N, C-alpha and C positions, 0 to 999 in steps of 0.2 A: 210427194217428195220421195225420190230414190235415196233411202238413208246411206246405203253403202257409199254411192256416189258423193252425196253430201259430206260424208266422213273423209273420204279421199281428198275432196277439194278443201276442206277445213285443214287437214294435215298438210296439204300443199301450201296454203296461206301463212300458216305457222312457220313452216319450214323455210320458205323464201322470203318471209318478212313483209309480205305485201299481196294485194289482190291482183295487181296486174303482172307481177312474176309468176304468181300462181295460175293465172290464165294462160300465160306464155308457156309454162311447163306442162300444162294439161292440155294444151291446144284447144281451148275453147275461150269463148268471148268473156270479156270483163263482167258484162252484165249477167251472165250465167253464174260466175264465180260468187259475185255479191247476192244473187237471188238464193242460192243453195245455202250459203252461210247464214243469211237472214232466216231462211225457213228452218234450218238446223236449230238455231237460237229459239225459234218460236216453238219448235217441237219439244225442246229440252226445258222450256221455260226458264232459261237463265241466259245471262251474257257471257259469251265466250271471248270476245275480243274488244280490246280498247282501241279505238280508231282515232288517228289524228291525221293532220294533213301530210304529215312526212312519214309516219311509221305505224305499223300495227302490231300490237303486243297481246298475248293472251292474258286474261284475267287468271286469279288463282284457280278458279274453277276451270277455266279453259286450258290451263296447263296440264292439270290432272286428267281432264278430258282427252287432251292430245296424246298424252302416254298411252292411256287405254285404247284410243283409236288406232295408234300405231301397232299395238299389240294385237287387237282384233284383226286389223286387215293383214297383219302377217301371218297370223294363224290361217285365215281364210285362203290366202295365196298358198300357203304351204300345204294346206288341204286339198286344194284343186291340184298341185303339181304332184302330189303323192298319188292322187286318184288317177291322174293321167300317166302315171309311171315315168314321169320327166324329173322327178325330184332327186338329185344326187347328193345334196349337202344341206345341212340345217341352214335356216335363215329366218330373219325376222327379229323380233325383240323378245328377250327372255327376262323375267322379272323373278329376283332371288331374294329371300330375307333369312336373316340369320341375327342371333344376339350381338351387340356391339363388338366387344372383345374378342369373343370366339369368331366372329365374322372377319375382323381385321386379320386374326392370326391364323385361320385355318381355311375359311371360305374364298377371301380375296384371291390367294395364291391359285385356287382351283379356277376361278373365274378368269384370271389372266391367261391361264394355259388354255382354257376353253375358247377364249377370243383368239388366241393364237391359231388355234386349230381350225376354227370356223370363222372366216373372215366376214361372212354374210350374215352374222348375227350380232345385234347389240344387246348389252346387259344392263339393267337397271338393279343395282344393289340396294336393299332397304335393311341397313344394319341398325336394328332398333331393340331396346331391352323391354319388349313387350311381345305377346303373341299376336302376330298379325293374322287376320282372318284371310287365309289364301282366296277364297271365293268372293267375299265382299270387296277385296281391295286388289282384285286381279293379279295375283302372285301365283307364278308358275311352281316354284320349287321353294321349300323352308327347310331350315336345319333347326331342330328343337332340341334343348336340353330338358330333361325331366321326364316324369311320366305322362303319357299322352291321354286326354280324355277320349271316349268312345266318339267316333265321328265317320264320315264316309271317306276320308282322305285315306290315301295309300302311304303306309309308313314302313320304312326299311332300316332296321337297327344297324348302326355303322360303329359303335363304340359305346364306352361308358367312362366317366371320370369320378374322381373321389372328391369329397369336401374335407381338406387337410387343413391341420394346425401347422405352422411352420415359423422358424425364426432363423437368424444367421448363426454361423457357427460360433462367432466372437460373442454374441449375446448368451447363447447357451453355456459357453466356457465361463462367462462372468457371473451368470445367475442361476445356473443349475438347469437339470432337465426336469421339466414337469411330466408326471407319470399318470395323473388323474385330474379330473376337473377341479377338485378341491385344491391341488397345488396351484392353480392359476391366481389365487388370491394374493400370492407372493410375487406375481410378475406384472410387467407392464403389457397392457393389452392395446391392440390396434384394431379397430372395427370399421368395415365398410357399412356405412348406415345412411338413414334418411335425417329427418328433422330431430327426432328424439335422441337424447344422450343416454336413455336407458336401453341397454341392448341384452340380447340373450343368445346363446349359442346352444343348440340342441346336440348333445352327445348320445351315443348308445353304446351299452355295454352288456353282452350276453344277452342280446335281445331286449333288454330293458331301456326305456328313454331316461335320458338324464338331463334335463335342462338345466343350464348355469347363467344366471342373471348377473350382469356386472355393469360398471361405469367405465368406459374406455378411457385411458390416457389421450389417445388420439381417435377421434371419429372423423372419417373422410367419406365422401360420396363416391369415390372412385376405386376400384380395385388396384388399378395402375399406382396410385399414390400410397395405397396401404402396403402393397409389395415394396415399393421403393423405401418405404420408412422400415420395414422389416429388414431389407438388405442392408440399410444403414446402420442396423444394430439396435434400434430403439425398443423393439419387444416382439411379441407374438402377435401373429395375425392369422385369420382363417380364410381360405380362398378355395377356389377349384384347382385340382391338380394341375390340368393343362395350362393354367395362367402363370404356373411357375416352372414349366418344364425345363426351360433354359437355366433358370437360377439354381434348380437342383442338379442339373448336369454340371454346371460349373461350380457347384459346391458354395454357392452364395447363400443358399437357404437349405435347411434340413426339417423334414417332417418329423413330428412328435406326436405322442399319443395316438398312434395308429390303431390301439386297440378299442378306442372310444369313437372311432369314426362311424357315422351313419352308412347306410346302404349306398353303394354306388349309384351315380345318376347316369341314366341312360341317355345315348345321343341317337336322334333318328333323323333320316332325310325324308320329308314329307312331300306329296305332290297330290294332285287333284284329278288326274287325267286317266288313271287305271291302266290297263294293258295296252290300250291303243293311244298312249301319249303321242304328241307331235314329235317330229324327229329332233327338233332343237331341245325338247325336254328330255327325250331318251338319252340324247348324247350327253347332256349335262349330267344326269342321274348316274350313267356309267361311269363318267370321270370322277364325280364327287363321292360315289360309293366306294370305289376302288381307292382313291386318294385317303379318304377318312379312315377306312379300314386298315390301311396300311401304317398308319400314323401311331407309333407306339405310346405317345403321349395320351392318345385318346382311348386306350385299352387298359386302364387302370384296374 
């Protein structure tokens, strides 16, 4: 079996929705299409397609394999064009990952601009609040908040954000300004948390860690809802500075207890291709690095 030809055939079957349409698109016989897909499934040891008399759909495994095939085939095509000296514009599929809220606020606008500039590239955005393994999951570029473990990945620093305590001006006027963690006992606290109702915030003062344990008046699983509650005047919450940049600018929230903030959290753009990255990756890196470094809300 020619693995690359089988992958191309499989991608065509999924994109066209059937074996006959794929055969027509590839200008090969229907029997060849069927044979290549069958051999590919046997080679992988999994079922890629669900077949019926009217429709062909990828299984869950098949859908993931389809995305990987498109990326791999695009990379191969780009490498061949670059080697031949005929490649003038990025093309293929780019996979990008970032945390959910950060991705929505800061990465998605970059992706939109990238797609406008490079019409021959498709982008798959994985916005997830977990550290995606770029190599295992076929991701080209990631944006990470926090210290990075040692790895073979390339990492470019693009900014930093603070972990801040904040409340609305109306709440602070009514309840006073907390100046130390001990003052928080007199305040209503809003916590972004998981299942447990027992929470802890970790402060730092003059280099010394100061953990503060408490039971929040409101515990919520999303930063958005905690910020909304703080803007509404319910109490104090603790979030990343970039998440409330707009509210700070509009004076809907104010930062308090800045002297007790832990060290700023670094932001990196990471990728796995080194100096010889594909053109589609290099183009995205250039745009992302410039855009993120220019964003004042990411340089706290």
